[in-house]
MIDOSE-1310 file (N, C-alpha, C; in nm, 2 decimals, decimal comma, always signed):
residues 241
msap	+0,68/+1,41/-1,61/+0,68/+1,30/-1,54/+0,80/+1,21/-1,55; +0,84/+1,12/-1,43/+0,94/+1,05/-1,45/+0,89/+0,90/-1,51; +0,98/+0,80/-1,54/+0,91/+0,70/-1,59/+0,79/+0,61/-1,49; +0,73/+0,55/-1,55/+0,64/+0,48/-1,45/+0,68/+0,35/-1,41
vlel	+0,67/+0,34/-1,31/+0,68/+0,23/-1,27/+0,60/+0,12/-1,26; +0,46/+0,12/-1,23/+0,34/+0,04/-1,30/+0,31/+0,09/-1,41; +0,24/+0,05/-1,53/+0,14/+0,08/-1,59/+0,05/-0,05/-1,68; -0,07/+0,01/-1,64/-0,15/-0,10/-1,69/-0,26/-0,02/-1,81
sdvs	-0,24/-0,10/-1,90/-0,32/-0,05/-2,05/-0,43/-0,17/-2,08; -0,55/-0,12/-2,08/-0,64/-0,23/-2,11/-0,67/-0,36/-2,08; -0,66/-0,34/-1,95/-0,67/-0,49/-1,85/-0,79/-0,52/-1,82; -0,82/-0,63/-1,83/-0,91/-0,72/-1,75/-0,87/-0,83/-1,72
keyr	-0,96/-0,86/-1,61/-0,94/-1,00/-1,54/-1,07/-1,05/-1,46; -1,12/-1,18/-1,51/-1,24/-1,21/-1,45/-1,21/-1,29/-1,31; -1,28/-1,25/-1,19/-1,24/-1,30/-1,07/-1,40/-1,32/-0,98; -1,43/-1,41/-1,07/-1,61/-1,45/-1,00/-1,68/-1,30/-0,94
glrp	-1,67/-1,20/-0,99/-1,72/-1,08/-0,95/-1,85/-1,08/-1,03; -1,96/-0,94/-1,03/-2,03/-0,92/-1,11/-2,01/-0,89/-1,26; -1,88/-0,83/-1,28/-1,82/-0,82/-1,40/-1,65/-0,84/-1,37; -1,60/-0,83/-1,48/-1,46/-0,85/-1,47/-1,39/-0,73/-1,39
lria	-1,27/-0,71/-1,38/-1,21/-0,62/-1,33/-1,14/-0,55/-1,45; -1,17/-0,42/-1,50/-1,14/-0,37/-1,60/-1,03/-0,24/-1,54; -0,93/-0,19/-1,58/-0,85/-0,07/-1,61/-0,83/-0,06/-1,74; -0,85/+0,04/-1,84/-0,87/+0,11/-1,94/-0,72/+0,15/-1,92
rllv	-0,66/+0,23/-1,86/-0,54/+0,31/-1,83/-0,48/+0,36/-1,70; -0,38/+0,30/-1,68/-0,35/+0,34/-1,53/-0,16/+0,39/-1,53; -0,12/+0,51/-1,50/+0,05/+0,52/-1,51/+0,08/+0,54/-1,37; +0,16/+0,48/-1,33/+0,18/+0,57/-1,19/+0,36/+0,58/-1,19
aatd	+0,39/+0,69/-1,10/+0,54/+0,72/-1,15/+0,60/+0,70/-0,99; +0,71/+0,73/-1,06/+0,79/+0,68/-0,91/+0,77/+0,77/-0,80; +0,69/+0,90/-0,80/+0,68/+0,97/-0,70/+0,54/+0,99/-0,74; +0,49/+0,90/-0,74/+0,28/+0,91/-0,73/+0,27/+0,88/-0,63
qiai	+0,15/+0,94/-0,53/+0,07/+0,85/-0,43/-0,06/+0,89/-0,48; -0,12/+0,74/-0,54/-0,24/+0,76/-0,62/-0,34/+0,72/-0,51; -0,47/+0,73/-0,49/-0,59/+0,64/-0,45/-0,67/+0,61/-0,53; -0,74/+0,52/-0,56/-0,84/+0,47/-0,64/-0,95/+0,45/-0,56
vgld	-1,08/+0,52/-0,60/-1,17/+0,46/-0,58/-1,26/+0,38/-0,61; -1,33/+0,31/-0,61/-1,43/+0,25/-0,66/-1,42/+0,07/-0,69; -1,30/+0,01/-0,61/-1,29/-0,10/-0,63/-1,31/-0,22/-0,46; -1,41/-0,30/-0,42/-1,46/-0,36/-0,33/-1,28/-0,42/-0,30
raaa	-1,35/-0,54/-0,18/-1,22/-0,56/-0,12/-1,18/-0,69/-0,23; -1,25/-0,78/-0,28/-1,25/-0,83/-0,38/-1,14/-0,81/-0,51; -1,22/-0,72/-0,55/-1,19/-0,64/-0,66/-0,98/-0,59/-0,63; -1,00/-0,54/-0,52/-0,86/-0,46/-0,43/-0,75/-0,57/-0,47
evfv	-0,81/-0,67/-0,43/-0,70/-0,81/-0,42/-0,66/-0,85/-0,54; -0,75/-0,85/-0,62/-0,71/-0,87/-0,80/-0,64/-0,80/-0,85; -0,65/-0,67/-0,81/-0,57/-0,57/-0,87/-0,39/-0,60/-0,81; -0,40/-0,58/-0,71/-0,28/-0,61/-0,63/-0,20/-0,75/-0,69
nlvt	-0,28/-0,82/-0,70/-0,25/-0,98/-0,74/-0,18/-0,94/-0,90; -0,26/-0,84/-0,98/-0,21/-0,81/-1,11/-0,10/-0,75/-1,09; -0,09/-0,61/-1,03/+0,04/-0,52/-1,02/+0,15/-0,56/-1,00; +0,13/-0,69/-0,87/+0,26/-0,78/-0,87/+0,33/-0,89/-0,92
gttl	+0,25/-0,92/-1,05/+0,31/-1,04/-1,12/+0,24/-1,15/-1,07; +0,16/-1,14/-0,99/+0,12/-1,31/-0,93/+0,00/-1,36/-0,97; -0,09/-1,27/-1,09/-0,14/-1,32/-1,16/-0,15/-1,27/-1,29; -0,18/-1,30/-1,43/-0,17/-1,22/-1,54/-0,34/-1,19/-1,58
pdvg	-0,32/-1,08/-1,65/-0,43/-1,03/-1,71/-0,46/-1,12/-1,82; -0,60/-1,16/-1,84/-0,70/-1,22/-1,96/-0,68/-1,13/-2,07; -0,67/-0,98/-2,04/-0,66/-0,90/-2,17/-0,60/-0,78/-2,16; -0,49/-0,73/-2,20/-0,41/-0,62/-2,20/-0,28/-0,60/-2,13
evrl	-0,24/-0,56/-2,09/-0,09/-0,55/-2,05/-0,03/-0,50/-1,91; -0,01/-0,56/-1,82/+0,08/-0,47/-1,70/+0,19/-0,51/-1,69; +0,27/-0,37/-1,65/+0,45/-0,35/-1,69/+0,49/-0,30/-1,56; +0,61/-0,37/-1,52/+0,65/-0,30/-1,37/+0,78/-0,29/-1,44
fgrp	+0,79/-0,15/-1,38/+0,95/-0,12/-1,38/+1,00/-0,13/-1,52; +0,92/-0,09/-1,61/+0,95/-0,15/-1,74/+0,94/-0,25/-1,80; +0,90/-0,36/-1,73/+0,91/-0,49/-1,81/+0,77/-0,54/-1,79; +0,70/-0,62/-1,87/+0,54/-0,66/-1,89/+0,55/-0,76/-1,77
ttai	+0,48/-0,82/-1,74/+0,46/-0,94/-1,62/+0,47/-1,05/-1,69; +0,45/-1,06/-1,83/+0,44/-1,21/-1,93/+0,56/-1,24/-1,93; +0,65/-1,11/-1,91/+0,83/-1,16/-1,93/+0,87/-1,22/-1,83; +0,83/-1,24/-1,69/+0,88/-1,32/-1,61/+0,90/-1,46/-1,60
adsa	+1,05/-1,48/-1,58/+1,08/-1,59/-1,62/+1,04/-1,70/-1,53; +1,07/-1,68/-1,41/+1,05/-1,80/-1,31/+1,04/-1,77/-1,18; +1,02/-1,80/-1,10/+1,02/-1,80/-0,92/+1,12/-1,70/-0,86; +1,20/-1,72/-0,91/+1,32/-1,63/-0,88/+1,32/-1,49/-0,91
dwla	+1,31/-1,45/-1,02/+1,26/-1,33/-1,13/+1,13/-1,27/-1,06; +1,01/-1,40/-1,04/+0,93/-1,30/-0,98/+0,94/-1,27/-0,79; +1,00/-1,35/-0,74/+1,05/-1,29/-0,58/+1,14/-1,19/-0,58; +1,21/-1,16/-0,68/+1,29/-1,04/-0,69/+1,20/-0,92/-0,72
lvdr	+1,14/-0,98/-0,80/+1,01/-0,85/-0,85/+0,91/-0,80/-0,73; +0,87/-0,90/-0,64/+0,79/-0,87/-0,51/+0,89/-0,82/-0,43; +0,96/-0,86/-0,45/+1,06/-0,77/-0,29/+1,03/-0,60/-0,36; +1,01/-0,56/-0,42/+1,02/-0,42/-0,49/+0,87/-0,37/-0,38
fgiv	+0,79/-0,44/-0,37/+0,64/-0,38/-0,31/+0,63/-0,41/-0,21; +0,55/-0,31/-0,12/+0,54/-0,29/+0,04/+0,41/-0,30/+0,04; +0,29/-0,42/+0,10/+0,20/-0,40/+0,08/+0,09/-0,42/+0,17; +0,01/-0,31/+0,21/-0,07/-0,28/+0,33/-0,20/-0,36/+0,34
sera	-0,23/-0,49/+0,37/-0,38/-0,54/+0,36/-0,38/-0,66/+0,47; -0,53/-0,65/+0,48/-0,55/-0,76/+0,60/-0,53/-0,86/+0,61; -0,49/-0,91/+0,48/-0,44/-1,04/+0,45/-0,33/-1,04/+0,49; -0,26/-0,94/+0,50/-0,11/-0,99/+0,59/-0,11/-1,00/+0,75
vlld	-0,10/-1,11/+0,76/-0,14/-1,15/+0,90/-0,04/-1,08/+1,03; -0,08/-1,03/+1,11/+0,01/-0,98/+1,20/-0,01/-1,09/+1,33; +0,12/-1,09/+1,44/+0,11/-1,22/+1,54/+0,07/-1,13/+1,67; -0,05/-1,14/+1,68/-0,17/-1,07/+1,77/-0,08/-1,11/+1,93
alsv	-0,02/-1,23/+1,94/+0,03/-1,26/+2,08/+0,15/-1,17/+2,13; +0,23/-1,17/+2,04/+0,34/-1,07/+2,02/+0,38/-0,95/+2,03; +0,46/-0,84/+2,08/+0,46/-0,72/+2,09/+0,47/-0,67/+1,95; +0,48/-0,53/+1,91/+0,51/-0,42/+1,82/+0,62/-0,46/+1,79
vqnl	+0,73/-0,47/+1,86/+0,87/-0,44/+1,80/+0,87/-0,62/+1,76; +0,83/-0,72/+1,81/+0,87/-0,85/+1,75/+0,79/-0,86/+1,62; +0,66/-0,80/+1,59/+0,60/-0,81/+1,50/+0,70/-0,72/+1,39; +0,76/-0,62/+1,43/+0,84/-0,52/+1,33/+0,97/-0,58/+1,30
avpf	+1,02/-0,68/+1,39/+1,13/-0,79/+1,34/+1,11/-0,90/+1,27; +1,05/-0,93/+1,24/+0,96/-1,03/+1,15/+1,04/-1,01/+0,99; +1,01/-0,92/+0,95/+1,05/-0,90/+0,79/+1,27/-0,95/+0,84; +1,29/-0,93/+0,95/+1,45/-0,96/+0,89/+1,47/-1,08/+0,97
tlei	+1,43/-1,10/+1,04/+1,48/-1,22/+1,15/+1,34/-1,35/+1,20; +1,38/-1,44/+1,20/+1,26/-1,53/+1,30/+1,33/-1,54/+1,46; +1,44/-1,49/+1,46/+1,50/-1,49/+1,58/+1,40/-1,38/+1,69; +1,30/-1,36/+1,70/+1,24/-1,26/+1,79/+1,19/-1,29/+1,91
eppp	+1,25/-1,34/+2,00/+1,18/-1,39/+2,10/+1,35/-1,38/+2,23; +1,35/-1,28/+2,28/+1,36/-1,15/+2,15/+1,43/-1,12/+2,06; +1,39/-1,08/+1,99/+1,47/-1,01/+1,86/+1,66/-0,97/+1,91; +1,73/-1,01/+1,84/+1,90/-0,97/+1,86/+1,88/-0,82/+1,85
adir	+1,97/-0,73/+1,93/+1,99/-0,61/+1,93/+1,98/-0,50/+1,84; +2,06/-0,56/+1,75/+2,07/-0,51/+1,60/+1,97/-0,49/+1,52; +1,90/-0,61/+1,55/+1,74/-0,64/+1,46/+1,65/-0,53/+1,57; +1,61/-0,53/+1,73/+1,55/-0,43/+1,77/+1,62/-0,32/+1,72
erav	+1,67/-0,25/+1,71/+1,72/-0,11/+1,68/+1,64/-0,10/+1,54; +1,64/-0,21/+1,41/+1,58/-0,16/+1,30/+1,43/-0,15/+1,34; +1,36/-0,24/+1,41/+1,22/-0,25/+1,45/+1,17/-0,14/+1,53; +1,24/-0,09/+1,60/+1,22/+0,03/+1,67/+1,24/+0,15/+1,59
alar	+1,32/+0,20/+1,47/+1,33/+0,28/+1,38/+1,20/+0,25/+1,28; +1,14/+0,14/+1,26/+1,08/+0,14/+1,21/+0,91/+0,20/+1,27; +0,92/+0,14/+1,44/+0,82/+0,20/+1,49/+0,80/+0,38/+1,50; +0,92/+0,40/+1,51/+0,92/+0,58/+1,51/+0,88/+0,66/+1,36
eval	+0,89/+0,54/+1,30/+0,86/+0,63/+1,13/+0,76/+0,62/+1,12; +0,64/+0,55/+1,17/+0,50/+0,56/+1,20/+0,46/+0,59/+1,27; +0,47/+0,67/+1,36/+0,45/+0,73/+1,45/+0,36/+0,60/+1,60; +0,43/+0,54/+1,60/+0,41/+0,42/+1,70/+0,48/+0,44/+1,83
pest	+0,40/+0,55/+1,93/+0,43/+0,59/+2,06/+0,53/+0,49/+2,08; +0,64/+0,53/+2,19/+0,73/+0,39/+2,25/+0,66/+0,33/+2,36; +0,51/+0,36/+2,42/+0,43/+0,32/+2,51/+0,37/+0,15/+2,45; +0,36/+0,17/+2,31/+0,32/+0,05/+2,26/+0,41/-0,03/+2,19
wtmp	+0,58/-0,03/+2,22/+0,63/-0,10/+2,15/+0,64/-0,24/+2,21; +0,62/-0,27/+2,33/+0,61/-0,40/+2,39/+0,52/-0,43/+2,44; +0,39/-0,38/+2,40/+0,26/-0,42/+2,42/+0,22/-0,51/+2,27; +0,14/-0,61/+2,33/+0,10/-0,72/+2,18/+0,04/-0,63/+2,12
vaql	+0,05/-0,67/+2,00/-0,09/-0,62/+1,88/-0,20/-0,66/+1,91; -0,27/-0,73/+1,98/-0,41/-0,77/+1,98/-0,44/-0,64/+2,08; -0,36/-0,59/+2,15/-0,44/-0,45/+2,22/-0,47/-0,31/+2,16; -0,35/-0,29/+2,02/-0,39/-0,21/+1,96/-0,51/-0,19/+1,90
dgag	-0,54/+0,00/+1,89/-0,66/-0,04/+1,84/-0,62/-0,03/+1,66; -0,78/+0,01/+1,57/-0,77/+0,00/+1,43/-0,59/+0,08/+1,39; -0,61/+0,20/+1,42/-0,51/+0,29/+1,36/-0,37/+0,23/+1,41; -0,36/+0,18/+1,52/-0,22/+0,15/+1,57/-0,20/+0,03/+1,50
rlrv	-0,30/-0,08/+1,48/-0,29/-0,20/+1,38/-0,25/-0,17/+1,25; -0,28/-0,03/+1,20/-0,23/+0,01/+1,03/-0,12/+0,05/+1,04; -0,04/+0,10/+1,18/+0,08/+0,17/+1,13/+0,18/+0,03/+1,14; +0,17/-0,07/+1,25/+0,21/-0,17/+1,25/+0,22/-0,24/+1,10
klar	+0,10/-0,25/+1,02/+0,11/-0,32/+0,88/+0,19/-0,24/+0,80; +0,19/-0,11/+0,80/+0,26/+0,04/+0,77/+0,42/-0,01/+0,75; +0,44/-0,03/+0,88/+0,60/-0,05/+0,93/+0,64/-0,16/+0,85; +0,56/-0,29/+0,89/+0,62/-0,41/+0,81/+0,64/-0,43/+0,65
alal	+0,54/-0,34/+0,59/+0,56/-0,30/+0,44/+0,68/-0,22/+0,37; +0,70/-0,12/+0,50/+0,83/-0,04/+0,44/+0,95/-0,12/+0,50; +0,94/-0,20/+0,56/+1,08/-0,28/+0,62/+1,18/-0,28/+0,56; +1,13/-0,38/+0,38/+1,25/-0,38/+0,31/+1,26/-0,26/+0,20
dpav	+1,26/-0,17/+0,23/+1,24/-0,07/+0,18/+1,21/-0,05/-0,03; +1,04/-0,08/-0,02/+0,99/-0,12/-0,09/+0,97/+0,00/-0,20; +1,02/-0,03/-0,36/+0,99/+0,13/-0,45/+0,87/+0,18/-0,46; +0,76/+0,06/-0,41/+0,60/+0,10/-0,43/+0,53/+0,00/-0,32
vlle	+0,42/+0,13/-0,23/+0,37/+0,05/-0,14/+0,20/+0,06/-0,22; +0,18/-0,07/-0,16/+0,01/-0,11/-0,20/-0,09/-0,10/-0,09; -0,15/-0,01/-0,04/-0,27/-0,03/+0,06/-0,40/-0,09/-0,02; -0,48/-0,19/+0,05/-0,61/-0,21/+0,03/-0,71/-0,19/+0,12
hpta	-0,77/-0,09/+0,10/-0,87/-0,07/+0,18/-0,81/-0,03/+0,34; -0,70/+0,09/+0,35/-0,61/+0,06/+0,48/-0,71/+0,11/+0,58; -0,83/+0,16/+0,56/-0,88/+0,23/+0,71/-1,02/+0,19/+0,73; -1,03/+0,05/+0,70/-1,20/+0,00/+0,71/-1,17/+0,00/+0,87
avap	-1,07/-0,06/+0,94/-1,08/-0,04/+1,08/-1,02/+0,07/+1,19; -1,02/+0,19/+1,08/-0,97/+0,30/+1,15/-1,12/+0,38/+1,20; -1,10/+0,45/+1,30/-1,20/+0,54/+1,37/-1,21/+0,66/+1,23; -1,31/+0,68/+1,23/-1,36/+0,81/+1,11/-1,23/+0,89/+1,17
geva	-1,25/+0,97/+1,32/-1,17/+1,07/+1,35/-1,01/+1,06/+1,31; -0,95/+0,99/+1,28/-0,83/+0,96/+1,28/-0,77/+0,93/+1,11; -0,89/+0,91/+1,03/-0,87/+0,85/+0,90/-0,76/+1,00/+0,84; -0,83/+1,12/+0,81/-0,75/+1,22/+0,73/-0,57/+1,20/+0,79
rlga	-0,57/+1,24/+0,89/-0,45/+1,24/+0,95/-0,35/+1,12/+0,91; -0,41/+0,98/+0,92/-0,34/+0,89/+0,86/-0,28/+0,90/+0,73; -0,39/+0,97/+0,66/-0,34/+0,95/+0,50/-0,24/+1,04/+0,47; -0,24/+1,16/+0,56/-0,13/+1,28/+0,55/-0,04/+1,23/+0,59
eira	-0,03/+1,15/+0,67/+0,13/+1,06/+0,71/+0,15/+0,97/+0,68; +0,10/+0,93/+0,61/+0,13/+0,85/+0,53/+0,20/+0,87/+0,42; +0,09/+0,95/+0,35/+0,22/+1,05/+0,23/+0,30/+1,08/+0,23; +0,31/+1,17/+0,36/+0,46/+1,24/+0,39/+0,57/+1,09/+0,40
iarr	+0,53/+0,99/+0,43/+0,63/+0,88/+0,46/+0,67/+0,86/+0,31; +0,57/+0,83/+0,23/+0,58/+0,82/+0,06/+0,67/+0,90/-0,01; +0,68/+1,01/+0,06/+0,76/+1,14/-0,01/+0,89/+1,15/+0,04; +0,90/+1,11/+0,18/+1,05/+1,10/+0,23/+1,14/+0,98/+0,18
rgaa	+1,03/+0,90/+0,17/+1,16/+0,78/+0,10/+1,14/+0,79/-0,06; +1,08/+0,88/-0,13/+1,09/+0,83/-0,26/+0,99/+0,71/-0,32; +0,93/+0,65/-0,26/+0,82/+0,56/-0,29/+0,71/+0,63/-0,33; +0,67/+0,49/-0,47/+0,55/+0,55/-0,53/+0,45/+0,51/-0,41
aval	+0,31/+0,50/-0,41/+0,23/+0,43/-0,30/+0,09/+0,46/-0,38; +0,01/+0,37/-0,39/-0,13/+0,33/-0,49/-0,23/+0,30/-0,38; -0,31/+0,35/-0,26/-0,42/+0,29/-0,23/-0,56/+0,27/-0,26; -0,60/+0,20/-0,27/-0,73/+0,11/-0,29/-0,82/+0,14/-0,17
tadr	-0,94/+0,23/-0,24/-0,99/+0,28/-0,11/-1,14/+0,33/-0,12; -1,24/+0,30/-0,03/-1,36/+0,36/-0,05/-1,38/+0,51/+0,04; -1,24/+0,49/+0,10/-1,30/+0,63/+0,21/-1,24/+0,75/+0,14; -1,33/+0,79/+0,11/-1,26/+0,96/+0,07/-1,19/+1,06/+0,11
nfag	-1,24/+1,10/+0,22/-1,15/+1,13/+0,33/-0,98/+1,06/+0,32; -0,97/+0,94/+0,34/-0,84/+0,89/+0,34/-0,80/+0,97/+0,21; -0,89/+0,93/+0,07/-0,77/+0,97/-0,05/-0,73/+1,10/-0,09; -0,83/+1,17/+0,03/-0,82/+1,31/-0,03/-0,70/+1,34/+0,04
afat	-0,65/+1,27/+0,16/-0,56/+1,33/+0,24/-0,42/+1,25/+0,19; -0,40/+1,15/+0,16/-0,35/+1,09/+0,13/-0,29/+1,12/-0,03; -0,34/+1,12/-0,13/-0,32/+1,09/-0,25/-0,28/+1,26/-0,35; -0,18/+1,23/-0,41/-0,13/+1,36/-0,48/-0,26/+1,35/-0,63
rvlt	-0,35/+1,23/-0,65/-0,41/+1,22/-0,75/-0,53/+1,12/-0,69; -0,63/+1,18/-0,70/-0,70/+1,06/-0,63/-0,85/+1,00/-0,81; -0,84/+0,89/-0,81/-0,90/+0,84/-0,95/-1,01/+0,78/-0,91; -1,13/+0,79/-0,99/-1,24/+0,70/-0,95/-1,27/+0,65/-1,08
leaa	-1,27/+0,48/-1,02/-1,29/+0,40/-1,15/-1,45/+0,37/-1,14; -1,45/+0,38/-1,31/-1,58/+0,33/-1,34/-1,59/+0,20/-1,37; -1,66/+0,11/-1,35/-1,63/-0,02/-1,31/-1,68/-0,12/-1,45; -1,79/-0,07/-1,53/-1,81/-0,10/-1,64/-1,70/-0,08/-1,77
tgrl	-1,64/+0,01/-1,77/-1,54/+0,05/-1,86/-1,40/+0,08/-1,85; -1,37/+0,06/-1,69/-1,21/+0,08/-1,68/-1,16/+0,20/-1,67; -1,26/+0,27/-1,69/-1,21/+0,40/-1,70/-1,18/+0,48/-1,55; -1,08/+0,52/-1,55/-1,02/+0,59/-1,45/-1,05/+0,75/-1,45
sasg	-1,12/+0,81/-1,35/-1,13/+0,98/-1,39/-1,06/+1,06/-1,29; -1,02/+1,15/-1,31/-1,00/+1,22/-1,15/-1,07/+1,26/-1,09; -1,01/+1,31/-0,98/-1,11/+1,39/-0,88/-1,05/+1,40/-0,75; -1,11/+1,51/-0,70/-1,01/+1,60/-0,56/-1,11/+1,61/-0,49
gwws	-1,03/+1,68/-0,35/-1,10/+1,74/-0,24/-1,01/+1,82/-0,17; -1,09/+1,91/-0,06/-1,04/+1,99/-0,02/-0,90/+1,94/+0,07; -0,88/+1,84/+0,13/-0,79/+1,79/+0,19/-0,71/+1,80/+0,10; -0,67/+1,69/-0,03/-0,61/+1,74/-0,13/-0,51/+1,87/-0,21
rllg	-0,61/+1,97/-0,16/-0,60/+2,10/-0,21/-0,50/+2,18/-0,13; -0,56/+2,14/+0,00/-0,47/+2,16/+0,11/-0,32/+2,12/+0,14; -0,33/+2,03/+0,11/-0,20/+1,95/+0,14/-0,14/+1,95/+0,02; -0,19/+1,98/-0,09/-0,11/+2,02/-0,19/+0,00/+2,13/-0,17
sgyf	-0,08/+2,24/-0,12/+0,00/+2,36/-0,09/+0,10/+2,34/+0,00; +0,11/+2,26/+0,06/+0,25/+2,27/+0,17/+0,21/+2,28/+0,27; +0,02/+2,32/+0,37/+0,05/+2,36/+0,45/+0,12/+2,29/+0,58; +0,11/+2,16/+0,57/+0,16/+2,07/+0,67/+0,27/+2,02/+0,70
f	+0,33/+2,04/+0,53/+0,46/+1,98/+0,56/+0,55/+2,06/+0,53
């Protein structure tokens, strides 16, 4: 296994839940796609804040790319670190009145009415990568269904070539029949890019399709236990890709 890009050891963080968020041990290598089952939305947000260095654990250690988060020197150091993450979350606001292409231009420029030709080209490349049909590119994002909105959020998260993609309950608004295919597609995108990806989800169909490892959190102890499913076994066989 390659050197970890993320490492959590004996971590505990209070967040006004029934109990602290506890992670006894988690290693994420640069080639991993991991799904963690057992964190609700509030706990998932705390997890993301911990692994991006936004907050520090009350107990234990979080290491990012070999450095403990306690070693982040200042805001410039932190911003450079955060740029290595792409985050797919309901907390990431889309501009519903604007088109798909305009939303995908936002990571590159604030000049989006219309975007310059070179920026539009980059936005279109992202739309193609996440399989947004060309017919949607000029549509207001508000007109997209749950799967379409997830694809836009994923594309925005990929815009700056992150080393790690974090997904917070990505399929909460996606129709059940689309979940497994989306999981498989996101897994394939991460593999092509050579990016690690961690999904925090309650959707085991998504987890099985997306992850090379599915881990279930035991909230009381923070222990992460391995689990799997027929989708993960089938995908691991290379049947689809």
